[in-house]
C-alpha positions as CSV (number, residue, x, y, z in Angstrom):
1,X,0.0,0.0,0.0
2,X,2.9,2.3,0.7
3,X,4.0,1.8,-2.9
4,X,0.5,2.7,-4.1
5,X,0.5,5.9,-2.2
6,X,4.0,6.8,-3.4
7,X,2.9,6.1,-7.0
8,X,0.0,8.6,-6.7
9,X,1.4,11.2,-4.4
10,X,2.3,13.7,-7.1
11,X,-1.0,14.8,-8.7
12,X,0.6,17.5,-10.9
13,X,3.3,15.1,-12.2
14,X,0.7,12.6,-13.3
15,X,-1.4,15.2,-15.0
16,X,1.7,16.4,-16.9
17,X,2.4,12.9,-18.0
18,X,-1.2,12.2,-19.0
19,X,-1.5,15.4,-21.0
20,X,1.8,14.8,-22.7
21,X,0.8,11.3,-23.8
22,X,-2.5,12.4,-25.1
23,X,-1.1,15.4,-26.9
24,X,1.4,13.1,-28.6
25,X,-1.5,10.9,-29.9
26,X,-3.8,13.7,-31.1
27,X,-3.8,17.3,-32.1
28,X,-5.3,18.8,-28.9
29,X,-3.2,21.2,-26.8
30,X,-3.7,22.8,-23.5
31,X,-2.4,26.1,-24.8
32,X,-4.5,26.0,-28.0
33,X,-6.1,29.4,-27.4
34,X,-3.2,31.2,-25.7
35,X,-2.6,33.5,-28.7
36,X,-6.1,33.6,-30.4
37,X,-8.2,33.9,-27.3
38,X,-6.2,34.1,-24.0
39,X,-9.4,35.1,-22.1
40,X,-11.3,32.0,-23.1
41,X,-10.9,29.9,-19.9
42,X,-11.7,32.9,-17.6
43,X,-14.8,33.7,-19.5
44,X,-16.0,30.1,-19.3
45,X,-15.1,29.8,-15.6
46,X,-17.1,33.0,-14.9
47,X,-20.1,31.6,-16.7
48,X,-20.0,28.4,-14.7
49,X,-19.4,30.3,-11.4
50,X,-22.3,32.7,-11.8
51,X,-24.7,30.0,-12.9
52,X,-23.8,27.8,-9.9
53,X,-24.3,30.7,-7.5
54,X,-27.9,30.8,-8.7
55,X,-28.4,27.0,-9.0
56,X,-26.5,24.4,-7.2
57,X,-27.5,21.8,-9.7
58,X,-25.4,23.3,-12.4
59,X,-22.2,21.4,-11.7
60,X,-23.6,17.9,-12.0
61,X,-25.6,18.9,-15.0
62,X,-22.5,20.2,-16.8
63,X,-20.5,17.1,-16.1
64,X,-23.4,15.0,-17.3
65,X,-23.6,17.1,-20.5
66,X,-19.9,16.5,-21.1
67,X,-20.2,12.8,-20.7
68,X,-23.3,12.4,-22.8
69,X,-21.8,14.5,-25.6
70,X,-18.4,12.7,-25.7
71,X,-19.8,9.2,-25.2
72,X,-21.9,9.2,-28.4
73,X,-20.2,10.6,-31.5
74,X,-17.1,12.0,-29.7
75,X,-16.7,15.4,-28.1
76,X,-18.2,17.4,-31.0
77,X,-20.9,19.4,-29.2
78,X,-23.6,17.4,-31.1
79,X,-25.6,17.3,-27.9
80,X,-26.1,21.1,-28.1
81,X,-27.7,21.1,-31.6
82,X,-31.5,21.7,-31.6
83,X,-33.8,19.4,-33.5
84,X,-34.9,20.3,-37.0
85,X,-38.0,19.4,-39.1
86,X,-35.9,16.7,-40.7
87,X,-34.0,15.3,-37.7
88,X,-34.6,14.7,-34.0
89,X,-31.4,15.7,-32.3
90,X,-29.6,14.0,-29.4
91,X,-30.9,16.4,-26.8
92,X,-34.5,15.5,-27.5
93,X,-34.0,11.7,-27.1
94,X,-35.5,10.1,-23.9
95,X,-31.9,9.4,-22.6
96,X,-31.1,13.1,-22.6
97,X,-34.2,14.8,-21.4
98,X,-32.7,15.1,-17.9
99,X,-29.6,16.8,-19.4
100,X,-29.9,20.6,-18.7
101,X,-27.8,23.7,-18.1
102,X,-27.4,24.3,-21.8
103,X,-27.8,28.0,-21.1
104,X,-24.5,28.0,-19.3
105,X,-22.7,27.0,-22.5
106,X,-24.8,29.5,-24.5
107,X,-23.8,32.3,-22.1
108,X,-20.2,31.5,-22.3
109,X,-20.3,31.2,-26.1
110,X,-22.1,34.6,-26.5
111,X,-19.4,36.3,-24.5
112,X,-16.6,34.5,-26.4
113,X,-18.1,35.6,-29.7
114,X,-17.9,39.2,-28.5
115,X,-14.3,38.9,-27.5
116,X,-12.9,36.3,-29.9
117,X,-15.4,35.7,-32.7
118,X,-15.3,32.4,-34.6
119,X,-12.5,31.1,-32.5
120,X,-13.5,28.9,-29.5
121,X,-15.5,25.8,-30.4
122,X,-18.6,24.8,-28.4
123,X,-17.0,21.4,-27.9
124,X,-14.1,23.0,-26.1
125,X,-16.5,25.1,-24.0
126,X,-18.2,22.0,-22.8
127,X,-14.9,20.3,-21.8
128,X,-13.6,23.4,-20.0
129,X,-17.0,24.0,-18.2
130,X,-17.1,20.4,-17.0
131,X,-13.6,20.7,-15.5
132,X,-14.6,24.0,-13.8
133,X,-17.8,22.4,-12.5
134,X,-15.8,19.7,-10.8
135,X,-13.2,22.1,-9.4
136,X,-15.8,24.6,-8.2
137,X,-17.4,21.7,-6.2
138,X,-14.2,20.8,-4.4
139,X,-12.8,18.3,-6.9
140,X,-9.5,18.2,-8.8
141,X,-8.3,20.6,-11.4
142,X,-6.6,19.6,-14.6
143,X,-5.4,21.3,-17.8
144,X,-8.0,20.8,-20.5
145,X,-6.7,19.8,-23.9
146,X,-8.3,22.0,-26.5
147,X,-8.6,22.3,-30.3
148,X,-11.9,20.3,-30.9
149,X,-14.2,21.3,-33.8
150,X,-18.0,21.2,-33.7
151,X,-19.8,18.5,-35.6
152,X,-22.7,19.3,-38.0
153,X,-25.0,16.4,-37.3
154,X,-27.0,15.2,-34.2
155,X,-29.2,12.1,-34.3
156,X,-31.4,11.0,-31.3
157,X,-31.0,7.4,-32.5
158,X,-27.3,7.5,-31.6
159,X,-28.1,7.9,-27.9
160,X,-29.1,4.2,-27.7
161,X,-25.5,3.6,-26.8
162,X,-25.6,5.6,-23.6
163,X,-25.3,3.5,-20.4
164,X,-28.6,3.1,-18.6
165,X,-29.3,3.0,-14.8
166,X,-29.7,-0.8,-15.1
167,X,-26.7,-1.5,-17.3
168,X,-24.6,-4.4,-15.8
169,X,-20.8,-4.3,-15.4
170,X,-20.1,-6.6,-18.4
171,X,-22.0,-4.2,-20.7
172,X,-20.4,-1.2,-19.1
173,X,-16.9,-2.5,-19.6
174,X,-17.6,-3.4,-23.2
175,X,-19.2,0.0,-23.9
176,X,-16.3,1.9,-22.4
177,X,-13.7,-0.3,-24.2
178,X,-15.3,0.7,-27.5
179,X,-14.3,4.2,-26.6
180,X,-10.8,3.3,-25.6
181,X,-11.6,3.6,-21.9
182,X,-10.6,0.8,-19.6
183,X,-12.1,-0.6,-16.4
184,X,-10.3,2.0,-14.2
185,X,-11.8,4.8,-16.4
186,X,-15.2,3.3,-15.9
187,X,-15.0,3.2,-12.1
188,X,-13.3,6.6,-11.9
189,X,-15.8,8.4,-14.1
190,X,-18.6,6.8,-12.2
191,X,-17.4,9.0,-9.3
192,X,-19.1,11.9,-11.1
193,X,-22.1,10.7,-9.2
194,X,-20.6,12.3,-6.2
195,X,-22.6,15.3,-7.4
196,X,-26.3,15.5,-8.1
197,X,-29.4,13.3,-7.7
198,X,-31.5,10.7,-9.6
199,X,-35.2,10.7,-10.3
200,X,-37.3,8.0,-8.7
201,X,-37.9,6.4,-12.1
202,X,-34.2,5.6,-12.4
203,X,-34.2,3.3,-9.3
204,X,-37.9,2.5,-8.6
205,X,-37.5,-1.0,-9.9
206,X,-35.1,-1.8,-7.1
207,X,-37.6,-0.9,-4.4
208,X,-40.7,-3.0,-5.2
209,X,-41.3,-6.3,-6.9
210,X,-37.6,-6.6,-7.8
211,X,-37.9,-10.3,-8.7
212,X,-39.9,-13.4,-8.0
213,X,-37.7,-14.1,-5.0
214,X,-37.1,-10.6,-3.6
215,X,-39.4,-7.6,-3.2
216,X,-36.4,-5.3,-2.7
217,X,-33.0,-5.6,-4.5
218,X,-31.0,-7.7,-2.1
219,X,-27.8,-5.7,-2.9
220,X,-29.4,-2.6,-1.3
221,X,-29.3,-1.9,2.4
222,X,-32.8,-2.7,3.7
223,X,-33.2,0.4,5.8
224,X,-31.9,2.6,3.0
225,X,-34.5,1.0,0.7
226,X,-37.3,1.9,3.1
227,X,-36.1,5.5,3.1
228,X,-36.2,5.6,-0.6
229,X,-39.6,4.0,-0.6
230,X,-40.9,6.9,1.4
231,X,-39.2,9.4,-0.9
232,X,-40.7,7.6,-3.9
233,X,-44.2,6.4,-3.2
234,X,-45.7,3.7,-5.3
235,X,-48.1,6.0,-7.1
236,X,-45.9,9.1,-7.1
237,X,-47.2,11.9,-9.3
238,X,-44.2,14.1,-8.7
239,X,-41.9,13.5,-11.7
240,X,-39.2,15.6,-10.1
241,X,-39.0,13.5,-7.0
242,X,-35.8,11.6,-6.4
243,X,-32.8,11.2,-4.1
244,X,-29.2,12.5,-4.0
245,X,-26.6,10.1,-5.4
246,X,-24.5,10.4,-2.2
247,X,-24.8,12.1,1.2
248,X,-22.6,15.1,0.1
249,X,-24.3,15.7,-3.2
250,X,-23.0,19.3,-3.5
251,X,-19.4,18.4,-2.8
252,X,-17.1,16.5,-5.1
253,X,-15.5,13.8,-2.9
254,X,-15.3,10.0,-2.5
255,X,-18.4,9.5,-0.4
256,X,-20.1,7.9,-3.4
257,X,-17.7,4.9,-3.2
258,X,-18.0,4.6,0.6
259,X,-21.8,4.3,0.2
260,X,-21.4,1.6,-2.5
261,X,-19.5,-0.5,0.1
262,X,-22.5,-0.5,2.5
263,X,-25.2,-1.1,-0.1
264,X,-26.4,2.5,-0.4
265,X,-25.8,3.0,-4.1
266,X,-28.8,4.6,-5.7
267,X,-28.6,3.2,-9.2
268,X,-28.3,-0.5,-10.0
269,X,-25.4,0.3,-12.4
270,X,-23.6,2.0,-9.5
271,X,-24.1,-0.7,-6.9
272,X,-23.0,-3.3,-9.4
273,X,-19.5,-1.8,-9.4
274,X,-18.9,-3.0,-5.9
275,X,-20.6,-6.4,-6.4
276,X,-18.4,-7.4,-9.3
277,X,-14.8,-8.7,-8.8
278,X,-13.5,-6.8,-11.8
279,X,-14.4,-3.4,-10.3
280,X,-14.7,-4.0,-6.6
281,X,-11.1,-3.4,-5.7
282,X,-11.2,0.0,-7.5
283,X,-14.3,1.0,-5.5
284,X,-12.5,0.1,-2.3
285,X,-9.3,2.0,-3.3
286,X,-11.2,5.2,-4.2
287,X,-13.3,4.9,-1.0
288,X,-10.1,4.8,1.0
289,X,-7.8,7.3,-0.8
290,X,-9.4,10.5,-2.0
291,X,-6.2,11.7,-3.7
292,X,-6.1,8.5,-5.7
293,X,-9.7,9.0,-6.9
294,X,-9.0,12.6,-7.8
295,X,-6.0,11.7,-9.8
296,X,-7.6,8.9,-11.7
297,X,-10.8,10.9,-12.3
298,X,-8.9,13.8,-13.8
299,X,-6.9,11.4,-16.0
300,X,-10.0,9.6,-17.2
301,X,-11.8,12.9,-18.0
302,X,-8.8,13.8,-20.2
303,X,-9.1,10.5,-21.9
304,X,-12.9,10.8,-22.4
305,X,-12.3,14.3,-23.7
306,X,-10.0,12.9,-26.4
307,X,-12.6,10.4,-27.6
308,X,-13.6,10.7,-31.2
309,X,-12.4,14.3,-31.5
310,X,-13.6,16.1,-34.6
311,X,-10.7,18.0,-36.2
312,X,-12.5,18.7,-39.5
313,X,-15.7,20.3,-38.3
314,X,-16.5,24.0,-37.7
315,X,-16.5,26.5,-35.0
316,X,-20.2,27.3,-34.6
317,X,-21.2,30.9,-34.0
318,X,-24.2,29.6,-32.0
319,X,-24.0,26.3,-30.2
320,X,-27.6,25.3,-30.9
321,X,-27.3,25.4,-34.7
322,X,-24.7,24.8,-37.5
323,X,-23.3,27.8,-39.3
C-alpha cells in the first residue's frame, strides 16, 4: 500500500504525463487558445461560477452534459444542436431529457463571440466547463486539452449507446472499451455521481417487486431501501422526486464509493461496481484514498475528452445550430 501511495502522491506530475501522452496521440493542446483567445478559460469559468451561484444543480448537469456528448459521437458538441424538421437531435431523445444547463454554454459562447469571434468551439467550451464544475465543487483541477471542432449532425438514435441505470458491469466494460476507456476509467468516471441526484424512475424497480424471490433488490441496504420508498411512493405523481446520489451531493468527494460499500448506491449500475470482482477493488481503493480517486478521475476525464475528437468540423457561431 505504501508503494500505491507513493505512486500517486504527485498529482501534478501525473497530470503532466497524461497530458503529454494524449497530446502526442492527437492534435489537442492545453495552450490552443493562448494566442487567439487568451481570455477563453476565464470567460467560461465566470459563466460556470455565476450559474452555480444561482443554481447548485449546475455542476452535476455540466458534467453529465460533457459525458453524454463525448460518449456518443465523440466530443463534438452534437448534444447542443437543436432538432430540425428533418431530424430529431440527441438532446430530444429520452436518454437526454434530464440533461440541462445548456444555457451556461450559451452564455459563455455569447461572451466569447464578443471577445474572440469564430475562435472557440462549443465542444471545447463543454470540456472546460465540466472541469470548472468539478473544481468549483471541491474536486480536482486539470489542464483541459483544446482544439476540438464542432460537428454538423445530431441524431437521437445514436443515444441508444448511452449507459442506462440498469446496465450491468459486463455491458459497461464493453461499452467503455469501444471508446478506448478501460475498467479503471469506468469506475473513476462513475465518481461523477458524487454530485447530483437521480429521479425515482431511475431506481424505482429496485424498491418494489424486484424479482420473484425478492421484493427489494438484495444488494441494497434494507433500511436505506425503506427511506427511498418513502421518498418515492408507489403512485408518485411528482416526476421531479428523487434522491441525491450520495450524502454530500453538493461536494465532489469520494463519499459515493463509501456508500457503495455499504449497499447505499442509488442506481443499479452504480451498486454493481462494488458487487463485481472486476471493479470492486477500485471502489475500495477510491473509498479509502481521496487523492487516488481525484488523480484517476482527472486522467479519465482527459481520456474521455479525447474520444472521437472532430478535427474537421467547424467553430459554430451559435452552439444550438450549425453555421
